[in-house]
N, C-alpha and C positions, 0 to 999 in steps of 0.2 A: 754456093760458098757461105760459109757465117759471117755475121756481120758482124766482129770484133769489139767493137765503138759501143753497139747495145746490146748485147749477150758480156757476162760475167762471164768466164767456165774456169771452173777452178778443176785440175785430175790431180788425183791419186794414182797411186800404182801401189799395192800390197805385193810386197818384198821381200814376205816375214817365214816361205817356206824352204826348209835347209835341202830339200830335196829327197831324204835317207834312201828313195828308190832306183837316183840315182848310181848309187857303189862310189860316192866321191866323196871327199874332203871341202870338194868347191861349191858355193853356195849353187844353186839351182841360177838364179841371176849371172852369173858370174863365168855360165859353163860356155865356149867361146861357140859362135854362127854366122858362118862367113867370114872368119876372120877374129873378130869381135865379139864382147862378151854381147850377150842378149837383151840384156836388161836396156844396151842404147837404141835397141827398135823402140821397146816403149819409151822411153822418154823424151825422143824426138814423136814420134807418131804425136804422145799425147802434149808437147810441146809447141809442137804447128797447131793444131787445135784450140789449143785455149790462149798460146800468145804469151803464156807463162811458164814459171819453171813447175813443173811440177813437186809434190808431195809424192815422196820414197819412202811407206812406211815399212822402218827394217824390224828382223829378229836375230836372235839366237847369229847369225852371220853377220850384223851392224857395222864393227867395224870394217870386215874387205870391202860390204860392199859400198861403204860409208866412202872409203878409201880413191876407191874405184870408181865412181857418181865424179865426188870435186864437187863444186859449185853447182852442177847441172840441176840438182834435183834438192830440195829442202828434206834433211833426212829426221824422218821421226821414229825414234825405240819403242814397239810395243813391249809394255811392260806389263806384267805379263801379258805371256802368247795366248789368247784365249779366245782366235777364235779372227776370223773376215769382219764380221760386225764388231765390236769392239773393237779393231784399229780403226776402223772408218768413225766409229764414237768417241774416243780420240782424240780423232785432229778434230772437232767440229766446234772448238771453242774455235781455231784457226781459222774458223771460212766463216759462221757466223755472221750473215748480213756484209758480208763480203766475194757475193758469188749467185747467179743466180741459176747455174747451173751445175749439177757436182759429176764428173763420171769419174768411176771409182775403177778401175785396170787389175788387174789378177798380174801377177809378173808372166806364165806359161802363156801369153798370146803376142811371143815378138813377129808373129807375119801379122799380129791390125796394121790399118795403114794409119794414116792420115786424115787420107783421103774417104775410110771408113766410119770413123769417128768424128766425122767431119759433117757425112750423109747422117748417120746416128741423131748428131746433137740433133740438125737441121732438118731433119723427118720429125724427129719429138718435139721441134720447137714451133714448128705449126702443127701440127696436131693440137697443141695444148693452148695454141689462141685463136685457132677456129673452130675449137670445143670449149672455149671460154663463157658463161650464157654474158647476156648484157645488164650490166647495174641494175638494181631495179629501181623505180625510181618511188618519192614518198610524197 
């Protein structure tokens, strides 16, 4: 389990894909999964891990997605849409010096659980702290 008091974790959900392959006018993240829009599964998983509202990067369907999530996430519209790397770069200023770890989650992973995310962050944190070289004495 992650000690949220000692680690500052921020989460970003990239929800910019309209999902043309789904042949629907409904944004991909608003398609229902077990009776509710799939975006809610991702919001709850990252919120539970980070202990705070995630940043939701939206694209061409920004209004619909923002209306659905309301105050559950900080919504940032990606303009222009130039890929995932640019989307993360766009929110960099919101997180500089405010987080130890940044979880970047794609919109199409509603089966990702809080437990999996916590395990991933814990494993990474342990790996980083165990492999950190000792400071040199001068």
